[in-house]
C-alpha positions in Angstrom: -4.1 65.6 -107.9 -5.2 64.1 -104.7 -2.0 61.7 -104.2 0.6 64.4 -104.7 -1.6 66.8 -102.4 -1.2 64.4 -99.9 2.5 63.8 -100.4 3.1 67.5 -100.5 1.2 67.8 -97.0 3.3 65.1 -95.5 6.6 66.6 -96.7 5.8 70.0 -95.3 4.3 68.7 -91.9 7.5 66.2 -91.9 9.6 69.2 -92.7 8.4 71.5 -89.9 8.7 68.8 -87.3 12.1 67.9 -88.0 13.3 71.3 -88.0 11.5 72.1 -84.7 13.3 69.1 -83.2 16.6 70.1 -84.7 16.5 73.4 -82.6 15.1 71.9 -79.5 17.7 68.9 -79.3 20.7 71.4 -80.5 20.1 73.6 -77.4 19.3 70.9 -75.0 22.5 68.8 -76.1 24.7 72.0 -75.8 23.5 73.0 -72.5 24.7 69.7 -70.8 28.2 70.1 -71.3 28.6 73.5 -73.3 30.9 71.7 -75.8 30.1 72.1 -79.4 31.7 68.7 -80.2 28.4 67.1 -78.5 26.7 68.6 -81.2 28.9 66.9 -83.9 28.5 63.4 -82.1 24.8 63.7 -82.4 25.2 64.6 -86.2 27.4 61.6 -86.5 25.1 59.3 -84.7 22.3 60.3 -86.9 24.7 59.8 -90.0 26.3 56.4 -89.5 23.2 54.3 -90.0 22.8 55.6 -93.8 25.9 54.3 -95.5 25.2 50.9 -93.6 21.4 50.7 -94.4 21.3 52.4 -97.8 21.6 49.2 -99.9 19.1 47.1 -98.1 16.5 50.3 -97.8 16.7 50.8 -101.4 15.9 47.2 -102.1 13.0 47.4 -99.6 11.6 50.4 -101.3 11.7 48.7 -104.7 10.0 45.5 -103.3 7.3 46.8 -100.8 4.5 49.4 -101.3 6.5 52.8 -100.7 3.9 54.6 -99.1 4.0 52.0 -96.2 7.7 52.3 -96.0 7.8 56.0 -95.6 4.3 55.9 -93.2 6.6 53.4 -90.8 9.4 55.8 -90.8 7.1 58.6 -89.8 5.4 56.4 -87.1 8.8 56.0 -85.6 9.6 60.0 -85.7 6.3 60.3 -83.5 7.8 57.8 -81.0 11.1 59.6 -81.0 9.3 62.8 -80.4 7.5 61.2 -77.5 10.6 59.9 -76.1 12.3 63.2 -76.1 9.5 64.9 -74.4 10.0 61.8 -71.6 13.9 62.8 -71.5 13.1 66.7 -71.2 10.4 65.9 -68.3 13.4 63.9 -66.5 15.9 66.8 -66.8 17.9 65.9 -69.9 21.1 66.1 -67.9 22.9 63.5 -70.1 24.1 63.3 -73.6 23.7 59.3 -74.2 19.9 59.5 -74.5 20.1 61.8 -77.4 22.8 59.7 -79.0 20.7 56.7 -78.9 17.5 59.0 -80.3 19.8 60.0 -82.8 20.6 57.0 -83.9 17.2 55.8 -84.1 16.1 58.6 -86.0 19.1 58.1 -88.5 17.8 54.5 -88.8 14.1 55.5 -89.7 15.7 58.2 -92.1 17.9 55.6 -93.9 15.1 53.1 -94.4 12.3 55.5 -95.4 13.9 58.1 -97.7 14.7 56.1 -100.6 10.9 55.0 -100.8 9.9 58.6 -100.0 12.2 59.9 -103.0 10.8 57.3 -105.2 7.0 58.1 -104.5 7.1 61.3 -106.6 7.4 59.7 -110.1 5.0 56.8 -108.7 1.9 59.1 -108.5 3.1 62.0 -110.9 3.4 61.7 -114.6 6.6 62.5 -116.3 5.5 65.6 -118.1 4.7 67.3 -114.5 7.7 65.7 -112.6 10.1 68.9 -113.0 7.2 71.0 -111.3 6.3 68.3 -108.8 10.0 68.1 -107.5 10.1 71.7 -107.3 6.7 71.8 -105.1 8.2 69.1 -102.8 11.5 71.2 -102.5 9.3 74.3 -101.5 7.5 72.2 -98.8 11.1 71.5 -97.5 12.5 74.9 -97.8 9.3 76.3 -95.9 10.1 73.7 -93.1 13.6 75.0 -92.8 12.6 78.6 -92.8 9.4 78.5 -90.6 10.3 75.4 -88.5 13.3 76.7 -86.3 11.4 80.1 -85.7 8.3 78.1 -84.4 10.2 75.6 -82.5 12.5 78.4 -80.7 9.3 80.3 -79.5 7.6 77.2 -78.5 10.6 76.1 -76.6 11.0 79.3 -75.1 7.6 79.0 -73.2 7.6 75.3 -72.6 10.4 72.6 -73.9 8.0 69.7 -73.6 5.7 71.4 -75.8 8.0 71.2 -78.8 8.3 67.6 -78.9 4.5 67.3 -78.4 3.8 69.6 -81.4 6.5 67.8 -83.5 4.9 64.4 -82.7 1.5 65.9 -83.8 3.0 67.1 -86.9 4.8 63.7 -87.7 1.3 62.0 -87.1 -0.2 64.3 -89.7 2.4 63.3 -92.1 2.0 60.0 -91.6 -1.8 60.0 -91.9 -1.4 62.0 -95.1 1.1 59.4 -96.6 -1.4 56.6 -95.6 -4.1 58.3 -97.6 -1.9 58.1 -100.9 -3.5 55.4 -103.2 -2.0 52.1 -102.7 0.1 50.8 -105.4 1.9 47.4 -105.8 5.5 46.8 -105.3 7.0 47.7 -108.5 10.1 45.4 -108.7 9.4 41.6 -109.0 10.2 39.4 -106.1 14.0 38.2 -106.6 16.6 36.7 -104.6 18.4 39.1 -101.9 22.0 38.8 -103.2 24.7 41.4 -104.0 24.0 41.8 -107.4 20.2 43.0 -106.5 21.3 45.2 -103.7 23.9 46.9 -105.7 21.8 47.4 -108.8 21.4 51.0 -107.9 25.3 51.5 -107.8 25.6 49.7 -111.2 22.9 51.6 -113.1 24.5 55.3 -111.8 28.0 53.8 -113.0 26.7 52.9 -116.3 24.8 56.0 -116.6 27.6 58.5 -116.9 25.2 61.5 -116.9 23.9 60.6 -113.7 26.9 59.8 -112.2 28.5 63.4 -113.2 25.5 65.2 -111.8 25.4 63.2 -108.4 29.3 63.5 -108.0 29.2 67.2 -109.0 26.7 68.0 -106.1 29.1 65.8 -103.5 32.1 67.8 -104.8 30.6 70.9 -104.7 28.9 71.0 -101.4 31.8 68.9 -99.7 34.4 71.6 -100.9 32.3 74.9 -101.4 29.4 75.2 -99.3 30.6 77.3 -96.2 27.2 78.0 -94.4 28.6 75.9 -91.5 31.2 78.7 -90.7 28.3 81.4 -90.5 28.8 81.5 -86.7 32.1 82.8 -87.0 31.2 85.4 -89.6 28.5 86.6 -87.0 30.8 86.8 -84.2 34.2 87.9 -85.1 33.9 89.3 -88.7 30.7 90.8 -89.4 29.9 91.4 -85.5 26.1 91.0 -85.7 25.3 88.6 -83.0 22.9 85.8 -82.6 20.2 87.7 -84.5 22.5 88.1 -87.5 23.6 84.6 -87.2 19.9 83.5 -87.5 19.6 85.7 -90.6 22.7 84.5 -92.2 21.4 80.7 -91.6 17.9 81.6 -92.9 18.8 83.5 -96.0 20.3 80.6 -98.3 16.7 78.8 -97.7 14.9 82.1 -98.5 16.6 82.1 -102.0 16.0 78.3 -102.4 12.2 78.9 -101.4 11.9 81.5 -104.0 13.6 79.6 -106.9 11.4 76.4 -105.8 8.3 78.6 -106.1 9.4 79.8 -109.6 10.4 76.4 -110.8 7.0 75.1 -109.7 5.3 77.8 -111.7 7.3 77.4 -114.6 9.7 74.5 -115.2 13.0 75.0 -116.5 13.1 75.2 -120.1 16.9 75.7 -120.9 19.4 72.9 -121.5 19.7 71.0 -118.1 23.4 70.1 -118.5 24.9 73.5 -119.1 22.4 75.0 -116.8 23.3 72.8 -113.9 27.1 73.6 -114.6 26.4 77.3 -114.8 24.6 77.4 -111.6 27.3 75.6 -109.7 29.5 78.1 -110.9 27.4 81.0 -109.8 27.2 79.1 -106.2 30.9 79.3 -105.9 31.1 83.1 -107.1 28.6 83.8 -104.3 30.7 82.1 -101.6 33.7 84.1 -102.6 31.5 87.3 -102.4 30.3 86.2 -99.0 33.8 85.2 -97.8 35.2 88.7 -98.6 32.0 90.6 -97.4 32.0 92.9 -94.6 28.7 94.0 -94.9 25.6 92.0 -93.3 23.4 93.0 -96.5 25.8 92.1 -98.9 26.3 88.8 -97.1 22.8 88.2 -96.8 22.4 88.9 -100.6 25.1 86.6 -101.5 23.8 83.5 -99.4 20.3 84.1 -100.7 21.7 84.1 -104.3 23.7 80.7 -103.4 20.4 79.2 -102.0 18.5 80.3 -105.4 21.2 78.6 -107.6 21.4 75.6 -105.3 17.8 75.0 -105.5 18.1 75.3 -109.4 20.8 72.6 -108.9 19.1 70.4 -106.8 15.8 70.3 -109.1 17.9 69.3 -112.2 19.8 66.7 -110.4 16.7 65.2 -108.7 14.3 65.4 -111.6 16.9 63.8 -114.1 17.5 60.7 -111.8 13.6 60.3 -111.7 13.1 60.7 -115.3 15.9 58.3 -116.5 15.8 55.5 -113.9 13.4 52.8 -114.5 10.6 52.5 -111.9 11.9 49.1 -110.7 15.2 50.6 -109.7 13.8 54.0 -108.3 14.5 53.0 -104.8 18.0 51.6 -105.2 19.3 54.4 -107.0 17.4 57.0 -104.8 19.4 55.2 -101.8 22.8 55.6 -103.3 21.9 59.4 -104.3 20.8 60.2 -101.0 24.1 58.8 -99.3 26.0 61.1 -101.7 23.6 64.0 -100.5 23.9 63.3 -96.8 27.8 62.6 -97.0 28.3 65.8 -98.8 26.3 67.9 -96.1 27.6 66.2 -93.0 31.1 66.0 -94.3 30.9 69.2 -95.9 30.5 71.0 -92.4 33.7 68.9 -91.0 35.7 70.2 -94.2 34.9 73.7 -93.7 35.8 73.7 -90.0 39.0 71.7 -90.7 40.2 73.9 -93.5 39.4 77.2 -91.7 41.3 76.0 -88.8 44.3 75.6 -90.9 44.1 78.6 -93.1 41.7 81.0 -91.6 38.1 81.5 -92.1 37.9 84.1 -94.9 40.7 82.0 -96.8 38.8 78.9 -96.4 35.4 80.2 -97.9 37.1 82.2 -100.7 39.1 79.1 -101.8 36.1 76.7 -101.4 34.2 79.1 -104.0 36.9 79.0 -106.2 37.5 75.3 -106.3 33.6 75.2 -107.0 34.1 77.2 -110.2 37.1 74.9 -111.2 34.9 72.1 -110.4 32.2 73.3 -112.8 34.6 73.8 -115.6 36.4 70.4 -115.0 33.1 68.3 -115.3 32.3 69.9 -118.6 35.5 68.0 -119.7 35.1 64.7 -117.6 31.4 64.3 -118.2 30.8 65.4 -121.7 27.4 63.4 -121.5 26.4 65.7 -118.5 27.3 69.0 -120.4 25.4 67.8 -123.4 22.0 67.0 -121.4 19.0 68.8 -123.0 15.8 69.7 -121.6 14.3 67.8 -118.9 11.3 67.2 -120.8 13.6 65.6 -123.5 15.1 63.0 -121.1 14.2 59.2 -121.7 14.3 56.1 -119.4 17.7 54.4 -119.7 18.0 50.8 -120.0 18.4 48.6 -116.9 
């Protein structure tokens, strides 16, 4: 399928560009004041636009050609990389330019992401959707695994070259998206009011199966994902230094990439609801193993299995959302889902650090894993429709 090949190429190029930028920006920002809080401010500046713009962005994704919305966001990323190159040439001695750039990147992501997530069901038939979602995840995970290594290597040679390379990759991603066959807006032009803006929220609240799947991901990642504490383990618990830290950070992505390749080759044929709850519990168990481990190989294995389980969970949730959501609501539902996902990632890192400072790093990780297992069990009772969800290829569109 030509259109999906272009979409996949765009996802891969964009993922590589973003991960290269993360490495370079992180190094430069930390070098200004040698204060880890500055890194938190950059992440916060990038996150703040999302909850503010999510509902308008979802409406935009349902009323305008989605490929155009995504291409504008990618074009902005090209400009951001160019500005970063200029900042680097000027010395990069102040924090405020990076905060401003992070805000611009957050706005571009908030506006374009709902349209990008809704593009897959627009160009892929329902029977091929689980495999297509897995393949897009493979592209993203490949960027996470390879992008930081390439970015770090280029940055060592010439910092400005990282941003030039990222700009070229973003331009490739933008060009690929524009090559996707143009499609008309899927939702009719309606009055821009609160009822239309919040239609995605209403649909999720009415569809208990989706509500359960999305909130499960939020609670599980918020309370149980402790990869943000990897620097503490590398430095004081496992004593493996920066190289070991890099391995710990990459291990979940290696597991996720493996699961994505398997799902792309052979989509899940088990009942999706019970499988989702099971893999979330497995994720929690791997966090407990990681917390207690004093061996680098065991820690890497636990984190790789956690990434494997998380990829299966993500594939089930994302595919279910796309299969049961009517086309005219895909953008607005996707926008709400993306807020949940981003909130769990950003706030989860903060929660891990806060709890670790109160009760200790190992206790925080082990407790988080135990909570995830408990959540997986309780969600079976709180959301029985999620626990009863059958195979993904059996899901049908829900009424608006």
